[in-house]
Structures are given as structure tokens and as C-alpha cells.
N, C-alpha and C positions, 0 to 999 in steps of 0.2 A: 504494500500500500504506500503510495506516495504521500509525503507530508507536505503541508503548506510551508513556505519559507520560514515563517515565524515559529512553526512547530519544529522545524529541523534544527534551528539554532536559537532557542529561546533565551540563552544567555547573551545574545547579541542583537536579536531582531524582534521588534514588536510591530503591531499594526494598530493604526488609529482609524478614524472615520474615513479617511481618504486613501491612505497608502501604508506600505510597510516602511520601516526605517531601521537603520542600524543604530542601536543605542550604546553599544560598546564595541570597539574594533577588536578583532582577534589579535591575540598576542603570542600564539604558538601555532605549530602546524596543524594540530587537531582542530583547534578553533577555526583556523583558516579554511580547512577542508569542509567543516560544517557550513560556514558562510558561503563558500563557493557552491556547495550543493544547493543552498537556499537561492542563490543567484540563478542557478540553472533551472530552477522551478518557477521563476518569475515570468508570468505570461505577458507582461507589458514592458519588459526590459527597463524597469525603473531604477535599477541599481547602477551606480557609476563609481569609478575609481579615481575621482578627481577632487576629493575633499580638500587636499592641501592647496589646490588652486583657488579655493573659495574662503578659506579661514585665515585670519590674521590674529596676532596677539590681542588686538582691540576687539575683534568680533567674538573671540573665545571668551574674553572677560565680560563682554556685554551679555553673552549667552549665560554665563555662570551667574551673573547678577540677577537673572530672571528665573533661576531654577525653582523658585517658589511656585511659579506658574505650572511647571512640570509636575511638581509634587501634588498640586491641586488637581491636575488632569489625571494623574495616577489614582488619586483617591476617588474621583468621580467615575473614572473608567472601571475601577475595580468593583463598583457597586452594581455593574451590569451583570447580566447572566453570561458567565464566561466558562470556558472549559478550564479544568484544573491546571493544565499546562500553561495556558495564557495568564491565569491568575498568578501562578508561581513566577512567571517571567516578569510580570508587573512588580511583584514584591522584590525580585532580584534588582530590577531597575531602580526602585525606590531605595533599597539598601545601598546600591552603588552611588546614587546621588547624595545620600546622607554620609556615607563612610569612605568611599574610595575615589570619588570623581575629582575632587580638588587636586590631589596629588597626580592623578592621571592627566588632568588638564595642564598642570604646571609642567609636566614632562612633555606634553604635546606642544606647548608654547615654546619650550626650549628647542624642540625639533624644528618648529616653524622659523624661529629666529636664527638658529645656528646651522640648519641643514643637516643635522646629525643628532642621534640620540645622546642624551646626557650620560656621562659616566657617574658612578656612585658618589664620587667625591665632589662633583660639580654642584654648585648652588642653582636651584631651580627658580625661575621667575614666579612672582605672585600672579594670580588671576583675579 
């Protein structure tokens, strides 16, 4: 049985009223394989590999400052009648926004600014 993209990679992909979206980029080969499977099942070819062309340190910071809107959306969306897998994915997204996303974004801003990943001893920019 084929899975919908967000079902194949719930730790990375969710769906809202209009489309699917990647909420966390893959960080290893297994996660990448799941996301690529999801991309292969997308009937409208809505996934693109051009995020770094559209994000800047400023837009990342602006997005981060509006995270409360995402938390409200998660709360409202989770009140809907959802499959267990989708409800669990929403909770993972919420936990990520509350606990891991800031460091993730700081690392991403470093990558955008420097063109390479930060080494453990390097100071990360604020978002």
C-alpha cells in the first residue's frame, strides 16, 4: 500500500489546508530516503530543492519571531478529526518548535551566511 507523502515521512512533512510542507529537513541518509520517497509520491510536483535561494538570515529571524502563529495553527489543527499518524506528526512539530528549532535555525543561518556548516567550536548567530 502506498503512503501519502506526509504519512511516509511524518517527522519531516505535514499537510495543511492547501498543501504539504517540509517542517524539518532531513539530517541523515535514512531521513533523506524517506523524504525522497515522499517527493516521489507527490502528484502535483510541489516539492522543490531551492530553499537556500529563498531564505536569508533576516527572513529566518522574521519566521522565528512568528512561531506563535504556528503553535496556534498546530493547536487548532490538532482539534480536527485526524489519523493517529498525523496527530503524532503535529505533536513532533510542536515539540520541535518549542525545544529544538532555535538551535536548528541558528545552525541554518550560519550555513546561509558562511556557505558551510558550523563546526562544534564555532559560535552560532542568534535568530
